[in-house]
C-alpha positions in Angstrom: -0.2 0.0 0.2 1.7 3.0 -0.7 1.8 5.8 1.8 0.4 9.4 0.8 2.7 12.4 0.9 1.9 15.6 1.4 3.4 18.5 -0.3 2.9 22.0 -0.5 4.6 25.1 -2.0 5.2 28.3 0.3 6.2 31.7 -1.0 6.3 33.2 2.3 8.6 31.4 5.3 6.3 28.8 7.0 5.3 29.0 10.9 4.9 26.3 12.9 1.3 25.8 12.8 1.9 25.5 8.8 4.4 22.6 9.7 2.3 20.8 12.1 -0.9 21.3 9.1 1.3 19.0 7.1 2.2 16.4 9.6 1.0 16.5 13.4 4.1 15.4 15.0 7.3 15.4 13.3 10.4 14.1 14.6 12.7 15.7 12.1 13.2 18.4 10.1 15.4 18.2 7.5 16.4 21.6 5.1 18.1 21.5 2.2 21.0 24.6 2.3 21.1 26.9 -0.7 17.4 28.3 -1.7 16.0 27.4 1.4 17.7 28.1 4.7 19.2 30.7 2.7 19.7 32.2 -0.5 23.6 32.1 -1.8 23.2 30.4 -5.1 23.8 33.9 -6.7 27.4 34.0 -4.8 28.1 30.5 -6.5 27.1 31.9 -9.6 29.2 34.9 -9.3 32.0 33.1 -7.7 32.0 30.6 -10.7 31.6 33.8 -13.3 34.5 35.3 -11.8 36.6 31.7 -12.1 35.2 31.1 -16.1 36.2 34.5 -16.9 39.8 33.8 -15.6 40.2 31.1 -18.1 37.4 31.2 -21.0 36.4 35.1 -20.8 33.1 35.9 -22.6 31.9 32.6 -22.8 29.1 32.4 -20.6 27.1 35.1 -18.9 26.3 35.0 -14.9 22.9 34.3 -15.9 23.9 31.0 -17.6 26.1 29.7 -14.9 22.9 30.7 -12.3 21.0 28.4 -14.2 23.6 25.8 -14.2 24.8 25.9 -10.6 21.0 25.5 -9.3 20.7 22.7 -7.0 23.7 20.7 -8.4 27.2 19.6 -7.0 30.5 21.5 -8.2 31.3 17.9 -9.8 28.2 17.9 -11.9 28.9 21.8 -13.0 32.5 21.1 -13.4 31.8 18.0 -15.6 29.2 20.2 -17.5 31.7 22.6 -18.3 34.3 20.2 -19.4 31.9 19.0 -21.8 31.7 22.3 -23.7 35.7 22.5 -23.5 36.1 24.5 -20.4 39.1 23.5 -17.8 40.3 20.1 -19.3 43.3 20.2 -18.0 42.1 21.0 -14.3 40.8 18.3 -11.9 37.6 18.8 -10.0 39.2 18.9 -6.9 41.3 21.8 -8.3 38.2 23.6 -9.9 36.5 23.0 -6.2 39.4 24.7 -4.5 39.9 28.0 -6.4 35.7 28.3 -6.8 35.8 28.2 -2.9 38.5 30.4 -1.9 36.5 33.4 -4.5 33.5 31.9 -2.7 34.1 32.8 0.7 35.8 35.8 -0.6 32.3 37.4 -2.2 30.3 35.9 1.2 32.7 38.2 3.2 31.8 41.2 1.6 27.7 40.2 1.4 25.6 41.5 4.1 23.7 38.4 5.8 20.3 40.7 5.0 21.3 39.8 1.2 20.9 36.0 1.8 19.0 35.0 4.8 15.2 36.0 5.5 15.1 36.3 9.5 11.8 34.7 9.5 14.1 31.5 9.2 15.6 31.8 12.2 12.4 32.1 14.0 11.2 28.8 12.2 14.1 26.9 13.1 13.6 28.3 16.9 10.1 27.0 16.8 10.6 23.5 15.9 13.5 23.3 18.1 11.7 24.4 21.2 9.4 21.4 20.2 11.9 19.1 20.5 12.0 18.4 16.7 15.4 17.1 15.4 16.6 19.3 12.9 19.2 18.2 9.8 20.8 20.3 7.1 21.1 18.0 3.9 23.2 19.8 1.3 25.0 18.9 -2.2 27.6 21.9 -0.9 30.9 20.9 0.7 31.1 20.7 4.3 33.4 23.6 4.3 31.6 26.3 2.8 28.1 24.9 3.9 29.9 25.3 7.8 30.8 28.7 6.8 27.5 29.8 5.9 25.8 28.7 8.7 28.3 29.9 11.2 28.0 33.4 9.4 24.3 33.7 9.9 24.7 32.4 13.6 22.5 29.4 13.0 24.6 26.4 13.0 23.5 25.8 16.9 20.0 25.2 15.6 20.9 21.4 13.9 22.3 18.1 15.2 23.2 16.8 11.9 25.2 17.8 8.6 24.8 15.9 5.2 26.8 17.5 2.6 28.2 16.2 -0.6 31.4 14.6 1.0 28.9 12.2 3.2 27.2 10.0 0.5 28.6 8.3 -2.8 25.6 9.5 -4.7 24.0 13.3 -4.4 20.8 14.6 -5.4 18.7 14.0 -7.3 19.1 10.4 -5.5 17.8 10.4 -2.1 20.7 8.7 -0.7 21.6 12.2 1.3 18.4 12.0 2.8 18.2 8.4 3.2 21.8 8.9 5.1 20.0 11.5 7.6 17.1 9.1 8.9 19.3 6.6 9.2 22.0 8.5 11.4 19.0 10.3 13.1 17.0 6.8 13.6 14.3 8.1 12.3 11.7 6.7 9.6 10.3 8.7 6.6 7.1 9.0 7.9 8.6 10.6 11.2 10.0 13.5 9.0 9.2 16.5 6.9 11.7 17.6 4.2 12.0 21.7 3.1 13.4 21.7 -0.3 13.4 24.5 -3.4 15.0 23.2 -6.7 14.0 20.8 -9.4 17.1 18.4 -8.2 16.4 18.6 -4.4 12.4 18.1 -4.8 13.3 14.6 -6.9 15.5 13.4 -4.3 12.9 14.7 -1.3 10.0 12.8 -3.2 11.9 9.4 -3.8 12.9 9.6 -0.1 9.5 9.7 0.7 8.8 11.5 4.1 5.3 11.7 5.9 5.4 15.9 3.7 7.8 18.1 1.8 7.7 21.3 2.1 8.4 23.5 -1.1 10.4 26.5 -0.3 9.5 29.3 -2.5 10.5 32.5 -0.4 13.6 33.1 -1.5 12.3 33.2 -5.3 9.1 35.2 -3.9 11.4 37.6 -2.2 13.5 38.2 -5.3 10.2 39.3 -6.8 8.9 41.8 -4.3 
């Protein structure tokens, strides 16, 4: 018998009552990071654009690289660029290191208000106060993920961090979410997943939690 899965798009940051409306007694909430907790996809795109401009000037627009970055791992991005005759003599590890250096430099000069909605902090606090376990499940590398969470002073809300290094397969495969379930000691029906990108939503749906909240609040903020 197929278990019913609730999925709802929110164009505003949900509050605790919104979450409980989809799952009356969640034991854990699993959050994607970019586009869900915060919106740093544009910084990733800026860092990639700066790197590409050094070696392949004017080959791509920043908007094209933004679309490429959305919800994808660095390995996927670099392999895509290599298939288009870029960076053929560089390893992905070298490219990742170079991009991370640029990303962190840009991040240091970016006001937190540009990448983070305060209501997200309120939601995390409300969930934590109900003893609901919180986890970050991201395709980002651990170093940049932790730098972002600590910059925004929200790392303390989470007890588990699943990053791209933690599973052989990343989103859209469900493995990162399945590892989070196992590590937390939770079944899928005890969990709510928060996701925004098509890649992440595909992973979430296959991971089959009780409910999925589709994060539209950062996209909506850009339109406002």
